C-alpha positions as CSV (number, residue, x, y, z in Angstrom):
1,M,58.8,81.1,56.7
2,T,56.0,82.8,54.4
3,A,56.2,86.2,53.0
4,F,53.0,86.9,55.0
5,S,54.5,85.5,58.1
6,R,57.5,87.7,57.8
7,Q,55.6,90.7,57.4
8,R,54.3,89.9,60.7
9,S,57.6,89.2,62.0
10,E,59.1,91.9,64.6
11,R,62.3,91.9,62.1
12,A,60.2,93.4,59.7
13,H,60.5,96.6,61.4
14,L,63.8,96.5,62.9
15,D,67.5,97.2,61.9
16,P,69.4,94.0,62.2
17,F,72.4,94.0,64.2
18,D,75.4,91.8,62.8
19,A,77.5,90.1,65.9
20,L,80.7,91.1,66.4
21,S,83.9,89.1,65.4
22,G,86.4,88.5,67.8
23,D,87.0,88.4,71.7
24,V,84.2,90.4,73.4
25,P,84.4,90.6,77.1
26,P,81.3,88.8,78.9
27,R,78.8,90.8,80.9
28,D,75.6,89.8,82.6
29,Q,72.6,91.7,83.4
30,R,72.1,92.6,87.1
31,D,68.2,91.8,87.2
32,L,69.0,88.1,85.6
33,M,71.9,87.7,88.1
34,A,69.9,88.5,91.3
35,H,66.5,86.3,90.8
36,P,65.4,83.0,90.2
37,F,64.6,83.4,86.4
38,F,66.3,79.9,85.4
39,S,66.1,75.9,85.9
40,L,69.2,74.9,87.7
41,S,69.0,71.4,86.3
42,K,70.0,69.9,82.8
43,S,66.6,67.7,83.4
44,R,63.6,69.2,81.7
45,R,61.6,71.1,84.4
46,V,58.1,72.0,83.9
47,A,57.0,73.0,87.4
48,P,56.8,76.8,87.4
49,I,58.9,79.3,90.0
50,H,56.7,81.4,91.9
51,Y,58.9,84.3,94.0
52,K,58.3,87.3,96.0
53,A,60.6,89.5,97.9
54,G,58.9,92.7,98.9
55,D,57.5,94.6,95.7
56,I,59.1,92.1,93.5
57,E,56.8,89.6,92.0
58,L,58.2,86.7,89.5
59,Q,56.8,83.9,87.9
60,V,58.2,81.6,85.3
61,Y,56.2,79.2,83.4
62,A,57.5,76.4,81.2
63,V,55.6,74.2,78.4
64,A,55.8,70.6,79.0
65,E,57.2,69.7,75.4
66,H,60.2,71.8,75.9
67,G,60.7,72.6,79.7
68,M,62.0,75.5,81.2
69,A,65.1,77.7,80.0
70,T,68.0,76.6,82.2
71,I,70.9,78.3,83.4
72,W,72.9,76.9,80.8
73,D,70.5,78.3,78.3
74,A,71.0,81.7,80.0
75,D,74.8,81.6,78.1
76,V,72.9,82.8,75.2
77,L,71.7,86.0,77.0
78,I,75.0,86.7,78.3
79,W,76.5,86.4,74.8
80,A,74.0,89.0,73.6
81,A,74.2,91.4,76.5
82,S,77.9,91.3,75.8
83,Q,77.6,91.9,72.1
84,I,75.5,94.8,72.6
85,L,77.8,96.7,75.2
86,A,81.0,96.1,73.2
87,A,79.1,97.5,69.8
88,Q,77.9,100.4,72.1
89,D,81.8,100.8,73.2
90,R,82.9,100.9,69.5
91,G,79.9,103.9,68.7
92,L,78.2,101.1,66.5
93,P,74.4,100.9,66.6
94,T,72.6,98.2,68.6
95,S,69.3,96.4,68.1
96,R,67.3,93.5,69.3
97,F,67.1,91.8,66.0
98,F,70.6,89.7,66.1
99,R,72.0,88.0,63.2
100,F,75.1,85.7,63.8
101,T,76.4,82.2,62.9
102,P,76.6,79.3,65.5
103,Y,80.1,79.4,65.5
104,Q,80.6,82.9,66.8
105,L,78.0,81.9,69.9
106,L,79.4,78.6,70.5
107,N,82.7,79.4,70.4
108,A,82.2,82.8,72.8
109,I,80.6,80.7,75.6
110,G,83.2,78.1,75.5
111,R,81.2,75.2,73.6
112,T,82.3,72.8,71.0
113,T,81.6,73.6,67.5
114,G,80.8,70.3,66.4
115,A,77.4,69.2,64.8
116,R,75.9,68.3,68.3
117,S,76.3,71.9,69.6
118,Y,74.7,73.2,66.5
119,F,71.8,70.9,67.4
120,L,71.7,71.5,71.0
121,I,71.7,75.4,70.3
122,K,68.7,74.7,68.4
123,G,67.0,73.4,71.6
124,T,68.3,76.2,73.7
125,L,66.5,78.6,71.5
126,T,63.3,76.9,71.8
127,R,63.6,76.7,75.0
128,L,64.3,80.5,75.7
129,Q,61.4,81.3,73.3
130,S,58.7,79.1,75.3
131,T,59.5,80.1,78.9
132,V,57.1,82.9,79.7
133,I,58.3,85.1,82.5
134,R,55.8,87.5,84.5
135,T,57.5,89.8,86.7
136,T,57.4,93.5,88.2
137,I,60.9,94.0,88.5
138,R,61.7,97.6,86.8
139,Q,58.1,98.4,86.5
140,G,58.5,102.0,88.0
141,E,56.6,103.6,90.8
142,H,53.1,102.1,89.9
143,W,53.0,98.2,90.4
144,R,52.5,96.7,87.0
145,R,53.3,93.1,85.7
146,Q,55.3,92.5,82.6
147,Q,54.8,89.1,80.7
148,F,57.3,87.9,77.6
149,S,59.6,85.3,76.8
150,W,63.6,85.4,76.6
151,I,63.5,85.2,72.8
152,N,60.8,86.8,70.8
153,E,61.3,84.7,67.7
154,W,64.3,82.7,66.2
155,E,65.3,81.3,62.8
156,E,68.0,79.4,61.5
157,L,69.5,79.7,57.7
158,A,70.5,76.4,56.3
159,T,71.4,75.1,53.0
160,R,69.5,72.5,51.4
161,S,71.8,69.9,52.6
162,G,70.8,70.8,56.1
163,R,74.3,73.0,56.6
164,V,73.3,75.7,58.9
165,E,75.0,79.3,57.9
166,G,73.5,81.7,60.0
167,M,70.8,82.5,62.8
168,E,68.5,85.3,63.9
169,F,66.7,85.7,67.0
170,V,64.6,88.9,68.5
171,L,65.2,89.9,72.2
172,P,62.4,91.0,74.2
173,E,62.3,94.8,75.1
174,W,62.3,94.3,79.0
175,L,66.0,92.5,78.3
176,Y,67.1,95.0,75.8
177,Q,66.5,98.1,78.1
178,G,68.1,96.2,81.1
179,I,71.4,96.0,78.9
180,I,71.5,99.0,77.5
181,D,71.1,100.5,80.8
182,R,74.7,100.1,81.8
183,R,74.0,100.6,85.4
184,L,72.3,97.4,85.0
185,V,75.3,95.4,83.8
186,L,78.1,93.5,85.4
187,A,81.6,92.3,83.9
188,I,81.9,88.5,84.8
189,D,85.0,86.1,84.7
190,P,85.2,84.3,81.4
191,D,86.0,81.4,83.5
192,Y,82.2,81.2,84.2
193,F,81.4,79.3,81.2
194,A,83.5,76.5,82.4
195,L,81.3,76.1,85.5
196,T,79.4,72.2,85.0
197,G,77.1,72.6,88.0
198,G,73.7,74.7,87.7
199,I,74.0,75.7,91.3
200,E,77.6,76.6,91.0
201,R,76.9,78.9,87.6
202,W,73.9,80.4,90.0
203,L,76.1,81.0,93.0
204,Y,78.8,82.6,90.8
205,R,76.0,85.0,89.8
206,I,74.9,85.8,93.1
207,A,78.5,86.3,94.4
208,R,79.5,88.9,91.6
209,K,76.1,90.6,91.9
210,H,76.2,90.9,95.9
211,A,80.0,90.6,96.8
212,G,81.3,92.2,93.9
213,R,84.7,93.3,94.9
214,Q,83.9,94.4,98.6
215,A,86.8,93.1,100.7
216,A,84.5,92.4,103.5
217,G,82.3,90.2,101.2
218,W,78.7,89.3,101.6
219,R,76.7,86.8,104.0
220,F,73.0,85.0,103.3
221,E,71.2,83.0,105.6
222,L,71.3,79.7,103.8
223,R,67.5,79.0,104.0
224,H,66.8,82.5,102.4
225,L,69.5,81.8,99.3
226,H,67.4,78.3,99.1
227,A,64.3,80.4,98.6
228,K,66.6,82.8,96.2
229,S,67.7,80.3,93.9
230,G,64.2,78.7,92.6
231,S,65.4,75.4,93.2
232,L,63.4,72.2,93.4
233,A,65.5,70.4,95.5
234,R,64.6,69.9,99.6
235,Y,66.3,72.4,101.6
236,S,68.8,69.6,103.7
237,D,69.9,68.7,99.7
238,F,70.5,71.9,98.7
239,A,72.5,72.9,101.9
240,I,74.5,69.7,101.3
241,D,75.3,70.9,97.6
242,I,76.2,74.4,98.9
243,R,78.4,73.0,101.4
244,A,80.1,71.1,99.0
245,I,80.9,73.9,96.8
246,A,82.3,75.8,99.8
247,R,84.8,73.0,100.1
248,R,85.7,72.4,96.5
249,R,86.2,76.5,95.9
250,P,85.4,76.2,92.3
251,L,84.1,79.7,91.9
252,P,86.3,82.1,89.8
253,G,87.4,85.0,91.8
254,Y,85.2,84.1,95.2
255,L,85.7,82.1,98.3
256,L,83.0,80.6,100.1
257,T,82.7,80.0,103.7
258,M,80.0,78.5,106.2
259,E,79.7,80.2,109.2
260,H,77.7,77.9,112.2
261,R,76.5,80.4,115.1
262,S,75.0,78.6,117.9
263,G,70.8,78.7,118.0
264,R,71.4,81.1,115.0
265,P,70.8,80.3,111.1
266,E,73.6,78.7,109.2
267,L,75.2,81.3,107.1
268,I,77.5,81.7,103.8
269,H,80.0,84.0,103.6
270,I,81.1,85.2,100.2
271,R,84.2,87.2,99.8
272,P,86.2,88.1,96.4
273,V,89.7,86.6,96.2
274,E,92.4,87.4,93.7
275,K,91.3,86.5,90.7
276,L,88.1,88.7,90.0
277,C,87.0,90.1,86.4
278,V,87.7,93.5,85.8
279,T,85.0,95.7,84.6
280,S,85.5,98.7,82.0
281,P,84.7,102.2,83.2
282,G,81.2,102.2,81.9
283,I,80.2,98.9,84.0
284,R,79.5,99.3,87.3
285,T,80.2,96.9,90.1
286,S,78.2,96.4,93.2
287,G,78.4,99.7,95.1
288,A,77.5,98.4,98.6
289,S,80.1,99.6,101.3
290,G,79.6,97.0,103.9
291,I,78.8,93.5,104.9
292,R,75.1,92.5,105.0
293,T,73.2,89.4,106.2
294,S,70.5,87.4,104.5
295,G,70.3,89.6,101.0
296,A,67.0,91.2,102.2
297,N,65.3,94.3,100.7
298,L,67.9,96.5,102.7
299,S,70.7,94.7,101.0
300,V,69.4,94.9,97.6
301,L,69.1,98.7,98.4
302,Q,72.5,99.0,99.8
303,A,73.8,97.4,96.3
304,Q,72.6,99.9,94.6
305,E,72.5,103.0,96.8
306,P,76.0,103.0,98.8
307,Q,75.2,106.3,100.7
308,L,73.0,104.1,103.0
309,S,74.5,103.1,106.3
310,L,73.4,100.7,108.6
311,W,76.5,100.2,110.9
312,P,76.7,100.1,113.7
313,N,73.4,102.0,115.3
314,D,71.0,100.1,113.1
315,L,72.8,96.9,113.2
316,N,69.8,95.2,115.4
317,R,67.1,96.9,113.0
318,A,68.7,95.3,110.4
319,R,68.8,91.8,111.7
320,K,65.0,92.1,112.2
321,D,64.1,93.7,108.8
322,S,66.5,90.8,107.2
323,K,64.2,88.2,109.3
324,E,60.8,89.8,108.3
325,E,61.9,90.3,104.7
326,S,62.8,86.4,104.5
327,K,59.3,85.6,105.6
328,S,58.0,87.5,102.6
329,Y,59.8,85.1,100.3
330,Y,58.1,82.4,98.8
331,L,58.9,79.9,96.4
332,V,56.3,77.2,95.0
333,A,56.9,74.7,92.5
334,R,53.6,73.4,92.7
335,S,50.4,75.2,93.8
336,G,50.2,74.7,97.3
337,D,53.7,73.2,98.1
338,N,55.6,74.3,101.2
339,P,59.3,74.7,99.8
340,S,60.5,74.2,103.0
341,T,58.9,71.0,103.8
342,S,57.6,69.2,100.9
343,G,60.2,69.9,98.0
344,P,60.9,67.0,95.8
345,S,64.3,64.9,96.2
346,R,67.0,66.3,93.6
347,R,67.8,62.3,93.1
348,R,64.0,62.2,91.7
349,N,63.6,65.3,90.0
350,G,66.8,67.4,90.0
351,R,66.7,71.3,90.6
């Protein structure tokens, strides 16, 4: 990097944050858990995500050369959030400007530390930087759309022989503010990083965000869950995967069961079981106090405002609102696509 480009770099105006050594409890950002920001497939995805739910709008765009950031790439952002909050717990200053060794990152997210993993992490950082997000999430009372990438810039520090001795990256302000606001962060189970399937990983984050520690759990209509995932798979293929995951029970801390009701949409019931990660006092869990269906707008409000009570007097109204909000959800992989009828097969295009 030239001296001129360094002057233009954000890093010239930010104090560096050196990653902490030792074990750091993993924590995830609520917005990233609740909305379809990432590709769920390891195959390259270029088709954008267009998603709308109530006042929330979200678009994710990829470049053909690198493809969209995946849910495995999101491990870097989880690690960054965990580092920032652990530093705050210790009374240390934090920054969007990270300095770290590849070993620190790879070891924390459960990856091997061989040469291939060092090479793959560069691909991860490239996808995180080249993926563009436009969203109205956390934009206050006045509707605005903000555009950013998951990483503003990154650089590796290598010897002449090619050995990588350190790395640096800068997080976007949108993500950093969503991390330091501890109300917007949840602790997650370290076993999350051992989940190998993209849908499994996404489903765990949905479970952690919505079901939390509620004994009664949370219910979603399966079709609504499909729209919420951002998956390119056809609904029928997506449903097959969800049912298989419910049978295998791979999610740490959560039990999934399918519920079939005559003449009514199929539901998935997510309930916490014995092994659920313990949050530190400063990290909130999902505060919802009762079970809801479909994950509609009322469900999101319930998760953040436990004083709301919709049972039993408003039961019928809640179901109606859930159906109405489900109609407002849309996901288009390509302009003009109807996701419920024309989504490509998972065998051809992944998710």
